[in-house]
N, C-alpha and C positions, 0 to 999 in steps of 0.2 A: 335321866335315870332309866327311862323306858327303853331308850336306844341301847344303853349298856346291858340291860336285861336281855334284849333281843340278841345282842352279840354273844353274851354269855351262854345263851341257850344253844348257840351254834357250836359250842365246844363239845368235843367227844368225851366220853367217860375217861379215857386214858389221859387226855389233856388235863382234865380236872384233877385226876389223881396226881399227876406230875406237879401241877401248880400247888396242890395242897402240901406236898412234900417239900417243894421249893420254899414255901412260906414257913416251914419248920426248920429251914436252914440246911437242908440236905443237898449234897452235891449230886451231879448227874450220875456219878459212879455209885453213890449210896442208893439213889432212887432206882437205878437199874438193878442193883442187887435185891432191893426190896420187892420190886415188881416183876423180876425175872426177865428183864429185857436189857439190851446193851445201853451203855451211856450215850452212844450216838443216837439211838432211837429215842431216848429221853430228851436229848437236845432237840430233835426234830419235833416231838410233841410240844415242847415248850415254845419253840420258834413259831409253830403254827398257831398256838394259843395267843402268842404276842401279836401276830398278824391279825387275828380275828378280833382281838380286844383293842387294837390300834395303839399299842405301846411298843417301846423299843427294847426294854430289858426284861429279863425273867423276874426280877424283883418287882418291877412295876406291875407286871401281869399278875403275880401272886397277891400283891397288896390290893389291886383293883378287884380281883376275884373275891378275896376275903371280905373286903369292905362291902361289896354288894351282897354277898351271902349273909353277912351279919344284919344288914338292913332289911332284907326280905323276910316276910313271915315264914316260919318253918314249913307251913303247908304248901308254899310255892316253890321251895327248893327241890331240886331233883337229885 
């Protein structure tokens, strides 16, 4: 769990935003419209987040991020 927290801490604010929207079922096109960036840029942020978290899919990354965020005390979340 500590290793996962360390990896999660390496995520950028934009990667975290994208993962949060992915977890809500939004497509890259939807996320791009919401954040004011292109769908290709969303895909790049999600891909980099997957790499940093050590998972293969955007859904795995979103679930892993959410699961860790839920388990951490609110004072430790960034």
